[in-house]
C-alpha positions in Angstrom: 18.5 8.5 1.3 18.1 11.7 -0.6 15.9 14.6 0.4 12.2 13.9 0.6 9.7 16.4 -0.7 6.6 16.6 1.5 3.1 17.1 0.1 2.2 20.7 0.7 -1.3 19.8 2.1 0.2 17.7 4.9 2.8 20.3 5.8 0.1 23.0 5.8 -2.2 20.9 7.9 0.6 20.3 10.5 1.6 23.9 10.6 -2.0 25.1 11.3 -1.9 23.2 14.6 -4.7 24.2 16.9 -6.3 26.5 14.2 -7.8 23.5 12.5 -11.5 23.0 13.2 -12.2 21.9 16.7 -14.3 19.0 15.6 -12.6 15.6 15.9 -11.0 15.1 12.5 -10.4 11.5 13.3 -14.2 10.9 12.8 -14.9 9.4 9.4 -18.0 10.2 7.4 -21.1 8.9 9.1 -22.4 7.1 6.0 -19.5 4.6 5.9 -21.1 2.2 8.4 -24.7 2.2 7.0 -23.3 2.0 3.5 -21.1 -1.0 4.3 -23.8 -2.9 6.2 -26.5 -2.1 3.6 -24.2 -3.2 0.7 -23.3 -6.4 2.5 -26.9 -7.2 3.5 -28.6 -6.4 0.1 -25.6 -7.8 -1.9 -26.2 -11.2 -0.4 -30.0 -11.1 0.0 -31.2 -9.9 -3.4 -29.1 -12.3 -5.6 -29.8 -15.3 -3.4 -33.5 -14.5 -3.4 -33.7 -14.1 -7.2 -31.7 -17.2 -7.9 -33.5 -19.4 -5.4 -36.9 -18.2 -6.7 -35.8 -19.0 -10.2 -34.7 -22.5 -9.0 -38.2 -22.9 -7.4 -36.7 -23.3 -3.9 -39.4 -23.7 -1.3 -38.4 -20.8 0.9 -36.4 -18.3 -1.2 -37.1 -15.4 1.1 -35.8 -17.4 4.2 -32.7 -18.4 2.3 -32.0 -14.8 1.2 -32.4 -13.6 4.7 -30.2 -16.3 6.1 -27.4 -15.5 3.5 -27.6 -11.8 4.3 -27.4 -12.3 8.0 -24.6 -14.8 7.6 -22.6 -12.4 5.4 -23.0 -9.4 7.7 -22.3 -11.6 10.7 -19.1 -12.8 9.2 -18.1 -9.2 8.5 -19.0 -8.1 12.0 -17.1 -11.0 13.6 -14.1 -10.1 11.5 -14.4 -6.5 12.8 -14.9 -5.1 9.3 -17.4 -2.6 10.6 -15.1 -1.2 13.4 -14.4 2.4 13.1 -10.6 1.8 12.6 -11.4 -0.6 9.6 -14.1 1.3 7.7 -12.7 2.9 4.6 -9.1 1.7 5.1 -7.2 -0.1 2.4 -7.2 -3.9 2.8 -7.2 -5.1 -0.7 -9.3 -7.8 -2.3 -7.8 -10.9 -0.7 -9.2 -10.2 2.8 -12.7 -9.9 1.4 -12.2 -13.1 -0.5 -11.1 -14.7 2.7 -14.3 -13.5 4.4 -16.3 -14.8 1.5 -14.8 -18.2 1.8 -15.7 -18.3 5.5 -19.3 -17.4 4.4 -19.3 -20.3 1.9 -18.2 -22.7 4.7 -20.8 -21.4 7.1 -23.6 -21.7 4.6 -22.4 -25.2 3.5 -22.9 -26.3 7.1 -26.4 -24.7 7.2 -27.2 -26.4 3.9 -26.5 -29.8 5.3 -28.4 -29.2 8.5 -31.5 -27.8 6.8 -31.3 -30.3 3.8 -31.5 -27.4 1.4 -31.5 -28.8 -2.2 -30.7 -25.9 -4.6 -28.0 -27.0 -7.1 -24.5 -26.2 -5.7 -23.3 -24.2 -8.6 -26.5 -22.0 -8.6 -26.1 -21.4 -4.9 -22.4 -20.5 -5.3 -23.2 -18.2 -8.2 -25.9 -16.5 -6.1 -23.3 -15.7 -3.4 -20.7 -14.2 -5.9 -22.4 -10.8 -6.2 -22.0 -10.4 -2.4 -18.2 -10.6 -2.8 -18.2 -8.1 -5.8 -20.6 -5.6 -4.1 -18.6 -5.6 -0.9 -15.3 -5.0 -2.8 -17.0 -2.2 -4.8 -18.4 -0.6 -1.6 -14.9 -0.8 0.0 -13.3 0.9 -3.0 -15.9 3.7 -2.8 -15.3 4.4 0.9 -11.5 4.1 0.5 -11.5 6.6 -2.4 -13.7 9.0 -0.4 -11.5 8.6 2.7 -8.3 9.1 0.8 -9.6 12.3 -0.8 -10.7 13.5 2.6 -7.3 12.9 4.1 -5.6 14.7 1.3 -7.7 17.7 2.4 -6.7 17.1 6.0 -10.1 15.7 6.9 -11.0 12.4 8.6 -7.5 12.4 10.1 -6.2 11.8 13.6 -4.5 14.9 15.2 -1.1 13.7 16.6 1.2 15.2 19.2 4.7 13.9 18.8 6.9 13.6 21.9 10.7 12.8 21.7 14.2 14.2 21.4 14.4 16.8 18.7 16.1 14.7 16.0 13.9 11.7 16.6 10.7 13.8 16.7 11.8 15.5 13.4 12.3 12.1 11.7 8.8 11.0 12.7 7.3 14.3 11.5 9.1 14.1 8.2 8.1 10.5 7.6 4.4 11.2 8.3 4.4 14.4 6.2 5.9 12.6 3.2 3.0 10.2 2.9 -0.8 10.6 2.6 -1.7 6.9 2.9 -2.3 7.1 6.7 -4.7 9.0 9.0 -2.1 11.0 11.0 -1.5 14.8 10.9 1.0 16.2 13.3 -0.4 19.3 15.0 2.3 19.8 17.7 5.6 18.5 19.0 6.9 18.2 22.5 10.7 18.0 22.3 12.7 16.5 25.1 15.7 18.7 25.8 17.2 21.5 23.8 17.5 21.5 20.1 16.2 23.3 17.0 13.2 22.1 15.1 12.9 23.0 11.4 9.7 21.1 10.4 7.5 24.1 11.1 5.2 22.1 13.4 4.3 24.2 16.5 6.3 23.4 19.7 3.5 22.7 22.2 5.8 22.3 25.2 9.3 21.2 26.0 10.4 18.6 28.5 13.5 18.9 30.6 16.4 16.7 29.5 17.3 16.0 33.1 17.0 12.4 34.4 15.1 11.8 36.5 12.5 14.5 35.6 10.7 16.6 38.2 7.8 14.6 39.7 4.7 15.1 37.6 6.4 17.6 35.3 6.4 15.5 32.2 2.8 14.4 32.7 1.5 17.9 33.2 3.4 19.3 30.2 2.2 16.6 27.9 -1.4 16.7 29.1 -1.4 20.5 28.7 0.0 20.2 25.1 -2.7 17.6 24.2 -5.5 19.9 25.4 -4.2 23.1 23.9 -3.8 21.4 20.5 -6.9 19.2 20.7 -4.8 16.1 19.9 -6.3 12.7 19.5 -3.2 10.7 19.9 0.3 11.1 21.6 3.0 9.4 19.5 6.3 8.9 21.4 9.6 8.5 19.6 11.7 6.9 22.4 15.3 7.9 22.9 17.9 8.0 25.7 16.0 10.7 27.5 12.5 9.3 27.3 12.2 5.6 28.0 11.5 3.1 30.7 10.1 4.6 33.9 9.7 8.1 32.4 7.6 6.8 29.5 5.5 4.7 31.9 4.5 7.7 34.0 3.5 9.7 30.9 1.4 6.7 29.8 -0.3 6.5 33.1 -1.2 10.2 33.0 -2.6 9.9 29.4 -4.6 6.8 30.0 -6.0 8.2 33.3 -7.2 11.1 31.2 -8.8 8.8 28.6 -6.2 9.6 25.9 -4.4 7.3 23.5 -0.6 6.6 23.5 1.4 5.1 20.7 5.1 4.3 20.6 7.2 4.5 17.4 9.7 1.6 17.6 12.0 3.1 14.9 11.1 0.5 12.3 10.2 1.8 8.8 8.2 -0.1 6.1 7.8 -3.3 8.1 4.5 -5.0 7.6 2.4 -5.6 10.7 2.2 -9.2 9.6 5.9 -9.6 10.6 5.4 -8.0 14.0 4.6 -9.9 17.2 4.3 -8.5 20.7 5.8 -10.6 23.5 6.3 -10.2 27.2 9.6 -11.2 28.8 10.1 -10.7 32.5 7.6 -7.8 32.5 9.3 -6.2 29.5 7.2 -5.5 26.4 9.1 -7.0 23.5 8.4 -6.5 19.8 9.5 -9.5 17.7 10.2 -8.8 14.0 10.0 -11.9 11.8 12.5 -12.2 8.9 11.2 -11.6 5.4 10.0 -14.7 3.5 12.9 -16.2 1.5 12.1 -19.9 1.3 9.4 -22.4 1.8 6.0 -23.0 0.3 5.3 -19.4 -0.6 8.5 -19.1 -2.7 7.6 -22.3 -4.5 4.1 -21.0 -5.2 5.6 -17.8 -6.6 8.0 -19.7 -8.9 5.2 -21.9 -10.2 2.9 -18.9 -10.7 5.7 -17.1 -12.6 6.5 -19.9 -15.0 2.9 -21.1 -15.6 1.6 -17.6 -15.9 4.4 -16.6 -18.4 3.9 -19.7 -20.5 0.1 -19.3 -20.7 0.5 -15.6 -21.3 2.9 -16.1 -24.2 0.6 -18.7 -25.7 -2.6 -16.7 -25.5 -0.9 -13.4 -26.6 1.0 -14.7 -29.6 -1.5 -13.5 -32.2 -1.6 -10.1 -30.4 2.2 -10.0 -30.5 2.1 -10.4 -34.3 -0.2 -7.4 -34.7 2.1 -5.2 -32.5 5.2 -6.3 -34.4 3.6 -5.3 -37.7 2.5 -1.9 -36.3 6.0 -1.2 -35.1 7.7 -2.3 -38.3 5.3 -0.2 -40.4 5.5 2.8 -38.0 9.3 3.2 -38.1 12.4 1.5 -39.4 14.2 -1.0 -37.2 13.5 -4.2 -35.3 10.2 -4.8 -33.5 11.9 -5.9 -30.3 14.3 -4.0 -28.1 16.8 -5.8 -25.9 18.5 -4.0 -23.1 21.1 -5.1 -20.4 19.5 -5.0 -16.9 20.6 -6.1 -13.5 18.7 -8.8 -11.8 18.7 -10.7 -8.5 22.0 -10.5 -6.5 23.4 -8.2 -9.2 23.4 -10.7 -12.0 23.1 -9.1 -15.4 20.5 -10.3 -18.0 19.0 -9.2 -21.3 15.5 -7.8 -20.9 13.0 -7.9 -23.8 10.6 -5.2 -24.7 8.7 -4.0 -27.8 10.7 -1.2 -29.4 9.0 2.2 -28.6 11.8 4.6 -29.6 13.8 5.3 -32.7 16.7 2.9 -33.4 19.4 5.4 -32.3 17.7 6.3 -29.0 20.5 5.1 -26.7 23.0 7.3 -28.6 20.8 10.3 -28.2 20.3 9.9 -24.5 23.4 11.9 -23.5 22.2 15.0 -25.4 18.8 14.9 -23.5 20.4 14.4 -20.0 19.6 18.0 -19.1 15.9 17.4 -19.7 15.6 14.5 -17.2 12.4 15.0 -15.2 13.2 12.4 -12.5 15.0 13.5 -9.3 17.1 10.4 -8.9 19.2 7.9 -11.0 16.4 7.1 -13.5 16.0 9.0 -16.8 12.4 10.0 -17.6 11.0 12.6 -19.9 7.2 13.1 -20.2 7.6 14.1 -23.9 10.7 12.2 -25.0 11.3 13.1 -28.7 12.8 9.6 -29.2 9.5 7.9 -28.7 7.7 6.9 -31.9 4.0 7.4 -32.5 3.2 3.6 -32.1 5.6 3.6 -29.1 3.7 6.3 -27.3 0.5 4.1 -27.5 2.4 1.0 -26.3 3.9 2.9 -23.3 0.5 4.5 -22.4 -1.0 1.0 -22.2 2.1 -0.8 -20.9 1.9 -3.2 -23.8 5.6 -2.6 -24.5 6.4 -4.6 -21.4 4.7 -7.8 -22.5 7.8 -9.5 -24.1 9.2 -9.6 -20.6 7.1 -12.7 -20.2 10.1 -14.3 -21.9 12.3 -13.2 -19.1 9.9 -14.5 -16.5 9.8 -17.9 -18.3 13.6 -18.1 -18.3 13.8 -17.2 -14.6 15.5 -13.8 -14.9 12.4 -11.9 -13.8 9.2 -12.5 -11.9 5.6 -11.4 -12.6 5.8 -9.2 -9.5 8.9 -7.5 -8.1 11.0 -4.3 -8.1 11.7 -2.4 -11.3 14.7 -4.0 -13.1 17.5 -1.3 -13.0 20.1 -0.4 -15.6 23.8 -1.1 -14.9 24.7 2.6 -14.7 22.0 3.1 -12.1 23.3 0.2 -10.0 26.8 1.5 -10.1 25.6 4.5 -8.1 23.6 2.6 -5.6 24.3 3.0 -1.9 23.9 0.2 0.7 20.2 0.8 1.1 19.4 0.9 -2.6 21.4 -2.3 -3.2 18.9 -4.2 -1.0 16.3 -4.1 -3.8 18.5 -6.5 -5.8 17.9 -9.3 -3.2 14.8 -10.5 -5.1 14.1 -11.0 -8.8 12.9 -7.9 -10.6 9.3 -7.9 -11.8 7.1 -7.0 -14.7 4.9 -5.2 -12.3 5.1 -4.2 -8.6 4.2 -1.6 -6.1 5.7 1.1 -8.2 3.4 0.1 -11.1 0.3 0.5 -9.1 1.4 3.6 -7.2 2.2 6.2 -9.9 4.9 4.7 -12.1 7.0 7.4 -13.7 5.3 10.1 -11.6 7.0 8.8 -8.5 10.1 10.4 -7.2 13.3 8.4 -6.9 12.9 8.2 -3.1 9.3 7.0 -3.4 10.3 4.3 -5.9 13.1 3.0 -3.6 10.8 3.0 -0.6 8.2 1.0 -2.5 10.8 -1.5 -3.7 12.2 -1.9 -0.2 8.7 -2.3 1.2 8.2 -5.1 -1.3 11.5 -6.8 -0.6 11.0 -6.9 3.1 7.3 -7.7 3.2 6.4 -9.7 0.1 4.1 -12.8 0.3 2.4 -14.9 -2.3 -1.0 -13.4 -1.5 0.4 -9.9 -1.8 1.8 -10.8 -5.3 -1.7 -11.9 -6.3 -3.2 -8.7 -5.0 -0.6 -6.5 -6.9 -1.4 -8.3 -10.1 -5.1 -7.7 -9.6 -4.4 -4.0 -9.0 -2.1 -3.7 -11.9 -5.0 -4.1 -14.4 -6.6 -0.9 -13.0 -3.3 1.0 -13.1 -2.8 0.0 -16.7 -6.3 1.0 -17.7 -5.9 4.3 -15.8 -2.6 5.0 -17.5 -1.3 7.7 -15.1 2.4 7.9 -14.9 3.0 5.9 -18.0 5.2 7.7 -20.5 
């Protein structure tokens, strides 16, 4: 992969090391827990009380209280109020799952108590609880994300490992801000230069076996001097097995946390399973979903969704066609050769947003490319028409791709469909994004679109290819609406 540019804030945070405030930055804002509990309790109690009162139920207050206790109880049992979960991104689907559990619990209570409020009214009264919980989660997530961009509410991490392995871990954590870890120190094992700028807190001897107690004392001293919350080990030939176990003993005896980086990147935790074999801790990695019920559901959703979308949007398409034709000479649709699943070429449909000779003028604008990889992107491309700029800003130019979804060349959700000239320059890693059908939307659409670097785009596509599921597709489609309304990165 190409060079990754690290966010300056994360690099600065790591470089400050022990100069960062001595307070525990892993602590999240204290209002998260009471806000979450209050939102869940009142979000269930108030609507149920109002609806049941209007329905002249005998004990509306008791029903409201029962619904509120049940909803907060479900959330508590699902560990949604745990410190590790508060404010973290978990999407809408887990909340819907919790809500369905609530419906099941209250359905049982309804039968036991012989409660007689109409079913639809009761269900409607519980719907605000779902919406308010989602809204509260979004609020805390945005606040937490902003805090982490400013190096607050993060966990201070001490990385231990051979120089090259430690540098890889530091680089990967520094390149992203969607996690709570900021590296404040590194303990390299053996000789070797470090170029990340992270302070070297100690250095372990490369000799095997190490001196008795030497590793433990060095790591514990580094943790205390840099006020670290967590020790993250990148195993290698010089730190594994018995040596790692002794370091773990020392850290745990001191009440400190230890984590081990297995070397896997962009693998969903849903695909990981811990096993024990003869006393060995084994990490099983399940293969990506490639067949079965989920792929069938995805295919059905694609075809049905595309057919319904084309039917409902046909009058809207007519208005766009007229605007394009009156705005500039040329056809309303633009067809372009793209590469699909397994490298198969197909013709992709879009509304035309550029002048008719745009492809011929691309070479003369090559020096103005604002993307750092194989894609060509210009924020103010002179080839884009006035109507086209509006269509791109709102992503309406992509709507004709519903035709491609209906014919099976594309999916509603998937990686961005690449151009043949881009694919010709792909390496082995980049070619893996062609193992699934390209999509109208995807992780790239909800994560910044054209503002993403080439490396970020590829990483998101590979993350999707390796970890996709039917429920994740539904979640991406839901989040796409917000990305389209926001409009950032669309040009």
